[in-house]
Each structure stands twice: as structure tokens, then as C-alpha cells.
C-alpha positions as CSV (number, residue, x, y, z in Angstrom):
1,M,-16.1,-19.9,13.2
2,T,-18.8,-18.0,15.4
3,A,-18.2,-15.5,12.9
4,D,-18.5,-15.9,8.9
5,P,-15.9,-13.9,7.2
6,V,-17.3,-14.6,4.0
7,A,-20.6,-12.9,4.9
8,I,-18.8,-10.1,6.4
9,A,-16.4,-9.8,2.8
10,R,-19.7,-10.1,0.9
11,D,-21.5,-7.0,2.9
12,L,-18.5,-4.9,2.5
13,V,-18.0,-5.3,-1.2
14,R,-21.7,-4.2,-1.4
15,C,-20.8,-1.1,0.1
16,R,-19.7,1.4,-2.8
17,S,-16.6,2.9,-1.3
18,V,-14.7,4.2,-4.1
19,T,-12.0,6.4,-2.5
20,P,-12.6,8.3,-0.7
21,E,-16.2,7.5,-0.2
22,D,-17.3,5.4,2.6
23,A,-20.5,4.3,1.2
24,G,-21.5,2.4,4.7
25,A,-18.2,0.1,5.0
26,L,-17.0,2.0,8.3
27,G,-20.6,1.5,9.8
28,L,-21.3,-2.3,9.3
29,L,-17.5,-2.8,10.8
30,Q,-18.7,-0.8,13.7
31,G,-21.8,-2.1,14.5
32,L,-20.0,-6.0,14.3
33,L,-17.2,-4.5,16.5
34,A,-19.3,-2.9,19.0
35,Q,-21.7,-5.4,19.4
36,A,-18.3,-7.8,20.4
37,G,-17.3,-5.3,23.2
38,F,-15.0,-2.9,21.4
39,D,-14.5,0.7,22.1
40,V,-15.0,1.8,18.6
41,H,-14.2,5.5,17.7
42,R,-15.0,7.3,13.8
43,M,-13.6,10.5,12.9
44,T,-13.0,12.5,9.9
45,F,-10.1,14.0,8.5
46,A,-9.3,16.8,6.0
47,E,-7.0,19.5,5.1
48,P,-7.2,22.4,2.5
49,G,-7.2,20.5,-1.6
50,T,-8.3,17.0,-0.2
51,A,-11.6,15.4,0.6
52,P,-12.5,14.4,4.0
53,V,-11.9,10.7,4.6
54,E,-13.8,8.7,7.5
55,N,-11.8,6.6,9.4
56,L,-12.1,3.9,12.3
57,Y,-10.0,3.0,15.3
58,A,-11.6,0.2,17.4
59,R,-10.0,-1.1,20.7
60,I,-10.9,-4.1,23.1
61,G,-8.8,-4.6,26.4
62,A,-6.5,-2.2,28.2
63,A,-3.7,-4.0,29.0
64,K,-0.4,-4.9,27.1
65,P,0.8,-6.4,24.5
66,N,-1.5,-4.4,22.2
67,L,-2.0,-6.4,18.5
68,V,-3.3,-4.6,16.1
69,F,-4.9,-5.1,12.6
70,A,-4.6,-2.8,10.1
71,G,-6.5,-1.9,6.6
72,H,-8.6,0.2,4.1
73,T,-12.3,0.1,2.8
74,D,-11.7,2.3,0.2
75,V,-11.5,0.7,-3.5
76,V,-10.4,1.8,-6.7
77,P,-13.2,2.6,-9.2
78,P,-14.6,-0.5,-10.9
79,G,-13.8,0.9,-14.6
80,N,-16.1,-0.4,-17.1
81,E,-19.1,-2.1,-15.3
82,A,-20.4,-3.5,-18.3
83,A,-16.9,-5.4,-18.7
84,W,-17.5,-7.3,-15.5
85,T,-18.9,-10.6,-15.4
86,H,-20.6,-10.2,-12.0
87,S,-21.5,-6.5,-11.0
88,P,-18.6,-5.2,-8.9
89,F,-20.8,-4.2,-5.9
90,A,-23.1,-6.9,-5.9
91,G,-20.8,-8.9,-3.7
92,E,-21.9,-12.3,-5.3
93,V,-20.6,-15.6,-4.7
94,A,-20.6,-17.6,-7.8
95,G,-19.1,-21.3,-7.7
96,D,-16.3,-21.3,-5.3
97,K,-15.4,-17.6,-5.5
98,L,-16.3,-14.1,-4.0
99,Y,-16.4,-11.2,-6.8
100,G,-16.6,-7.7,-6.4
101,R,-14.3,-4.5,-6.3
102,G,-12.5,-4.9,-3.0
103,A,-12.5,-8.8,-2.8
104,V,-9.0,-8.8,-2.6
105,D,-7.6,-5.6,-2.0
106,M,-8.5,-5.3,0.9
107,K,-12.1,-5.9,2.2
108,G,-11.7,-9.6,1.9
109,G,-8.5,-9.3,4.5
110,I,-10.7,-7.1,6.6
111,A,-13.4,-9.4,7.2
112,C,-10.9,-12.5,7.9
113,F,-9.3,-10.6,10.5
114,V,-12.5,-9.4,12.0
115,A,-13.9,-12.8,12.1
116,A,-10.9,-14.0,13.6
117,A,-11.0,-11.4,16.5
118,L,-14.7,-12.0,17.3
119,D,-14.0,-15.9,17.1
120,Y,-10.9,-15.5,19.5
121,L,-12.9,-13.2,22.2
122,D,-16.2,-15.6,21.8
123,A,-13.6,-18.6,22.5
124,N,-12.0,-16.6,25.8
125,G,-15.0,-15.0,27.6
126,G,-15.2,-11.8,25.7
127,K,-11.6,-10.5,26.5
128,P,-8.2,-10.9,25.2
129,E,-5.2,-11.4,27.5
130,G,-4.0,-7.9,26.5
131,S,-5.5,-6.0,23.7
132,I,-6.7,-5.9,20.2
133,S,-6.9,-3.2,18.1
134,L,-8.3,-2.4,14.5
135,L,-6.8,0.7,12.4
136,I,-9.4,1.2,9.5
137,T,-8.7,4.0,7.0
138,G,-10.4,5.0,3.9
139,D,-7.6,6.7,1.5
140,E,-5.2,4.3,1.1
141,E,-6.2,3.7,-2.5
142,S,-6.3,7.9,-3.1
143,V,-3.4,10.3,-1.7
144,A,-3.1,8.9,2.0
145,V,-3.0,12.0,3.5
146,N,-6.1,12.0,5.6
147,G,-6.0,8.3,6.5
148,T,-3.4,6.2,8.6
149,I,-1.1,8.7,8.8
150,K,-3.8,11.1,10.9
151,L,-5.3,8.0,12.5
152,L,-2.0,7.2,14.0
153,Q,-1.2,10.7,14.8
154,W,-4.7,10.7,16.6
155,A,-4.2,7.4,18.7
156,A,-0.9,8.6,19.5
157,A,-2.3,11.8,21.3
158,R,-4.8,9.9,23.3
159,G,-1.9,7.7,24.5
160,E,-2.7,4.6,22.4
161,K,0.5,2.3,22.3
162,F,0.6,-0.3,19.7
163,D,3.2,-3.5,20.0
164,H,2.7,-5.2,16.7
165,C,0.8,-5.2,13.6
166,I,-0.7,-7.0,10.7
167,L,-1.6,-5.0,7.8
168,G,-4.1,-7.0,6.0
169,E,-2.9,-6.0,2.2
170,P,-2.8,-8.9,-0.3
171,S,0.7,-10.2,0.1
172,N,0.4,-13.7,-1.3
173,V,1.2,-14.5,-4.9
174,E,0.3,-17.8,-5.9
175,T,-1.3,-19.4,-2.6
176,V,-2.6,-18.3,0.8
177,G,0.6,-19.0,2.6
178,D,3.3,-18.5,0.5
179,T,4.5,-14.7,1.1
180,I,4.9,-12.4,3.9
181,K,5.7,-8.4,3.1
182,A,8.3,-8.0,5.7
183,G,9.3,-4.6,4.2
184,R,8.5,-2.2,1.2
185,R,11.0,-0.5,-1.0
186,G,10.9,3.8,-1.0
187,S,9.0,5.5,-3.9
188,L,10.4,8.6,-5.2
189,N,9.2,10.7,-8.3
190,G,11.0,13.7,-10.3
191,T,10.9,15.6,-13.3
192,L,14.2,16.3,-15.2
193,I,13.8,19.5,-17.1
194,V,16.1,20.5,-20.0
195,T,16.0,23.9,-21.6
196,G,17.5,24.9,-24.6
197,R,16.9,27.5,-27.4
198,Q,13.9,27.5,-29.5
199,G,14.8,28.0,-33.4
200,H,13.7,26.9,-36.6
201,V,14.5,23.4,-37.8
202,A,16.1,24.8,-41.1
203,Y,18.7,26.7,-39.0
204,P,20.1,24.3,-36.5
205,D,22.9,26.3,-35.9
206,R,20.6,29.4,-34.4
207,A,18.8,26.9,-31.9
208,D,19.9,24.3,-29.1
209,N,17.7,21.2,-29.0
210,P,17.0,20.3,-25.6
211,I,16.0,16.7,-26.8
212,R,19.3,15.8,-27.6
213,S,20.6,17.0,-24.3
214,L,17.5,15.0,-22.6
215,V,18.7,11.7,-24.3
216,T,22.0,12.2,-22.7
217,L,20.9,12.8,-19.4
218,I,18.6,10.0,-19.5
219,A,21.3,7.6,-20.5
220,A,23.6,8.7,-17.5
221,L,20.8,8.4,-14.8
222,Q,19.6,5.2,-15.8
223,T,23.1,3.2,-15.0
224,P,22.5,0.8,-12.0
225,L,21.8,2.4,-8.9
226,D,23.1,-0.3,-6.4
227,E,23.5,-4.1,-6.7
228,G,20.8,-4.9,-3.9
229,S,21.3,-5.2,-0.4
230,A,20.7,-8.1,2.3
231,H,16.4,-7.8,2.3
232,F,16.2,-5.9,-1.3
233,S,16.7,-6.0,-4.9
234,P,18.4,-3.7,-6.4
235,S,17.1,-0.1,-6.8
236,N,15.8,0.9,-10.3
237,L,14.9,4.1,-11.6
238,E,12.2,4.2,-14.3
239,F,11.5,6.7,-17.0
240,T,7.6,7.0,-17.4
241,S,7.2,9.7,-20.0
242,V,9.0,12.2,-22.2
243,D,7.0,15.6,-23.2
244,V,8.1,18.3,-25.4
245,G,4.8,19.7,-26.2
246,N,5.5,20.6,-29.6
247,T,3.2,20.1,-32.2
248,T,4.8,21.8,-35.3
249,V,7.4,19.8,-37.0
250,N,9.4,22.5,-38.1
251,L,10.1,24.0,-34.5
252,I,12.8,23.0,-32.3
253,P,11.6,23.1,-28.9
254,G,12.8,25.3,-25.9
255,E,12.2,22.7,-23.3
256,A,12.3,19.1,-22.9
257,R,11.2,17.0,-19.9
258,A,11.4,13.7,-18.9
259,R,9.1,12.4,-15.8
260,F,10.5,9.2,-13.6
261,N,10.1,7.0,-10.5
262,I,12.7,5.5,-8.2
263,R,12.0,2.4,-6.2
264,Y,14.9,2.4,-3.9
265,N,16.3,-0.2,-1.4
266,D,17.7,0.8,2.2
267,R,21.2,1.6,0.8
268,H,19.8,4.9,0.1
269,S,18.0,7.5,2.0
270,Q,15.6,10.2,0.2
271,P,18.2,13.3,0.3
272,A,21.3,11.0,-0.6
273,L,19.7,9.5,-3.5
274,K,18.7,13.0,-5.0
275,A,22.4,14.0,-4.3
276,L,23.7,10.8,-6.3
277,L,21.5,11.8,-9.1
278,E,22.5,15.5,-9.1
279,R,26.2,14.3,-9.4
280,R,25.3,12.0,-12.2
281,A,23.4,14.6,-14.3
282,Q,26.2,17.2,-13.4
283,T,29.1,15.0,-14.8
284,A,27.2,14.2,-18.1
285,A,25.8,17.8,-18.5
286,A,29.7,18.7,-18.5
287,G,28.9,22.2,-18.4
288,R,27.0,22.2,-21.7
289,I,23.7,21.4,-20.8
290,H,21.1,23.6,-18.8
291,Y,19.2,21.3,-16.7
292,A,17.2,21.1,-13.4
293,F,15.2,18.5,-11.2
294,D,11.9,18.8,-10.0
295,W,11.4,16.5,-6.9
296,Q,7.8,15.5,-6.0
297,P,7.1,15.5,-2.2
298,S,7.2,11.7,-1.1
299,N,6.0,10.2,2.3
300,A,7.2,6.4,1.0
301,D,10.3,6.0,2.7
302,V,12.0,2.4,2.5
303,F,11.6,0.0,5.6
304,I,12.0,-3.5,6.7
305,T,10.8,-5.7,9.6
306,K,13.9,-7.8,10.2
307,P,13.5,-11.1,11.5
308,G,12.7,-11.6,14.8
309,P,10.2,-13.1,17.4
310,F,7.2,-11.7,15.9
311,T,8.1,-12.6,12.3
312,D,8.7,-16.2,13.9
313,L,5.1,-16.2,15.4
314,A,3.4,-15.3,12.2
315,V,5.6,-18.0,9.9
316,A,4.9,-20.7,12.4
317,A,1.0,-19.7,12.3
318,I,1.1,-20.0,8.6
319,T,2.8,-22.9,8.6
320,E,0.8,-24.7,11.0
321,V,-2.8,-23.7,9.1
322,T,-1.5,-24.5,5.6
323,G,1.6,-26.2,5.9
324,R,3.4,-23.9,4.1
325,T,6.7,-21.9,5.0
326,P,6.1,-18.3,3.9
327,R,9.1,-16.3,2.3
328,L,9.8,-12.9,3.4
329,S,9.3,-10.2,0.6
330,T,10.0,-6.6,0.2
331,S,8.5,-6.2,-3.5
332,G,5.6,-4.4,-4.5
333,G,4.6,-1.1,-4.3
334,T,3.9,1.0,-1.2
335,S,1.2,0.6,1.5
336,D,-0.1,2.2,4.8
337,A,3.0,0.0,6.2
338,R,5.2,2.9,5.6
339,F,3.1,4.9,8.3
340,I,2.6,1.9,10.8
341,K,6.3,1.4,10.8
342,D,6.9,4.5,12.9
343,Y,4.8,3.2,15.8
344,C,5.5,-0.6,15.9
345,P,6.8,-3.5,14.0
346,V,4.5,-4.4,10.9
347,L,4.1,-7.4,8.8
348,E,2.0,-7.5,5.7
349,F,0.0,-10.5,5.2
350,G,-3.7,-11.1,3.3
351,L,-5.2,-12.8,0.6
352,V,-3.9,-13.9,-3.1
353,G,-3.4,-10.5,-4.9
354,Q,-3.7,-11.8,-8.6
355,T,-7.1,-10.2,-9.0
356,M,-6.6,-7.0,-7.3
357,H,-7.5,-3.7,-9.3
358,A,-8.8,-6.0,-12.2
359,I,-12.0,-6.5,-13.9
360,D,-14.0,-9.2,-12.1
361,E,-11.9,-9.0,-9.0
362,C,-12.4,-12.3,-7.0
363,T,-11.2,-14.6,-4.3
364,P,-11.7,-18.1,-3.4
365,I,-14.1,-18.8,-0.7
366,K,-11.4,-21.3,0.9
367,D,-9.0,-18.5,0.9
368,L,-11.2,-16.2,3.3
369,V,-11.5,-19.4,5.4
370,T,-7.9,-20.2,5.6
371,L,-6.8,-16.7,6.1
372,T,-9.4,-16.2,9.2
373,A,-7.7,-19.5,10.3
374,I,-4.3,-17.9,10.1
375,Y,-5.1,-14.9,11.6
376,R,-6.8,-16.7,14.5
377,R,-3.7,-18.6,15.1
378,I,-1.7,-15.7,15.0
379,I,-4.1,-14.1,17.8
380,E,-3.7,-17.0,19.9
381,R,0.0,-17.5,19.3
382,Y,0.6,-13.5,20.0
383,F,-1.2,-13.7,23.7
384,A,-0.5,-17.1,24.7
């Protein structure tokens, strides 16, 4: 390799880019990419009530096809830094591992696809057969409103078109090469609010305890939503808190709330899912329970990149390098792929995600080398 993914990852980890701060991470990438001939753009997006976020778009080549690599340099907070064996922003290599916040999620992945692209360009006279682009954002770990979604809009407004994308999120479960994320479930948050009548616990006939009614509705809503689909496991509704706000033991409260999250598959859309739960609640309420839903806005809809030539290409490259045939998965939470899929087919493939967001986040050096080789092979196959 003409570029060292370990050194790039180490230098990125040393940038304390706790979301939404950049702390020099994008400047580091800009220097590497500009030196290799990429046309690099830096832009900051903001809107009222949110922090401004720095982003980077880089492209080399003007012809089709345009292969995009995407990722984020922002990281979650390290928590108690004294609990770390190695300082979270030191980028230390100890034994056979690189330690630090973002080593896995996902500065390591960015380092690998940058190194792979630079090596490919070095071997091909500095020019790809088509185009290679990079979309790097700085707020994926936060509210995700001033990063990839706006960066894609900016690129589209200037006429940029993408053919396929590899998002470097940590997709693998146990070993590099075991899993490609080919889709994601949708995510929807809501609060169920039941209204009763406040009163003294000694005179229950004069009150209407909303907690009893809330329990009835919770039971009705938690029945299975579906049995899964061809590419997804069953949808799941999970209550995450029940809140009454009552600090007095002899007072029947007037209101009770329950928050919940739904991870849903391609059998549902957000409007249809809301309507389904409204019907279930209405049936269980039987005209006796006063309730309402408070739905939070969601930009995390379900999607799937169905098997085809691009998926086959990625699978073949992984198999050539590792000897493994990755499974196609739609598990896990949300990612910026939910925005990218509106512009081109996207697959997620990166490092092993076992230590992401954890104390002593780390990745084996050999995994950085292997992932870089896989990205390099994907680029070769893509432009062949």
C-alpha cells in the first residue's frame, strides 16, 4: 500500500471530534485528498436550534460511473476518561490494536477507504476509470440534520450524480468479512398519553386512575406487528419508560405517559404504522379510556438495497480477500444510509463493531489492513 491506513486512523483518532466538533479531522483528510488530486470542498451547515456542522465532499474524475465512499468523523463522548486503559484521543497502538474513540466507529473505516483510494490512484496514473467521491460528515452521532442530508442536497444542486455508495459503518459482527448491511429497519418514536381524574387514594370512586388504563393500552400495543418479511426480521415495539410524575403516595394522578420506540420492516410505512396502532388503542380503549399519541418526527424510514450486480461485486471482493462469504443483514440501528439511499444504491461495510461506543474502543491492526484490501479490490472490480 502506498498509503498507511493505520497512520491515517491514528491521526484521525487524535482529533477530539466529539459531535458536533470537528477538531481538525476534516482538515487532515482535506490535506491527504487534495495532495492526491481530489477536488475538495468544505462547507458548514446550520439551522436554528442546532449547532453548525462542518462537512467535506471530495471527488476525483469527471466521468461515470461515480463510486462514493461515505462516513462520519464525529464521535460519541468518551465518558469517564479515567476508566480508559489508553487515553481515548491518544491514538495509541498497543500490542496488535489501535485504541481510541472512533477507532471502530468510524474513523478506522474512513482511514481504510481513503488509503484504498490513494493506493488505487497511485497504481493507475492518478486517475480513476470513472470517478471516486467521498462524503464525510460531522453530525451522524448527533441529530443528523446538518450533515449527510444537507451535504447530499448540496451535491445534487451542483449536478453531482452518484452511481453506488459504500458506507464505512462497522457492519461486521465477529470477523471482517462476515456481514454486509444491505438495509435498515425504520425507527419511529412516540408517547402514549392517558388522561384520568386526579383524586385521593382513600376515595377511588371519586377519581379515575390513568395508570390502570395505561397498562391496558400497553398490553394491546405490544402484540406482534408482523411476522417479518423476506429481508427483515419482525417489527418490534418496545416501551422504554412509564412516567407519572407523582411524588405523593396518597394521590391518584391525573395523567400517565409511556414512551416507546418501534423498529419496523418493509411491511409498514410510517403513516400505516401509526394508523395500525391508533386502531389497536381505540379497540382496547372501548370508549372508556381517554388517550392520545404524541408522535415524534422521524427521518429514519426502512430501506433495502436488493441483491444485484453491485452487491455481487462487493461480496466477490470480500470473498477474494478473506475467503468468507458475507451474509446480507438488515439488523441494527439507523445510519446515514437512510439518506444516501435516495440518491443511489448503498451498502454498509466496515470494521467489526464489538467495541464501538465502549470504553477502550479499539480495532486490531490486521482488521485495518484487511478492510483496506477489500475496499481496494472493490474499487478495482468496480472500474474494471
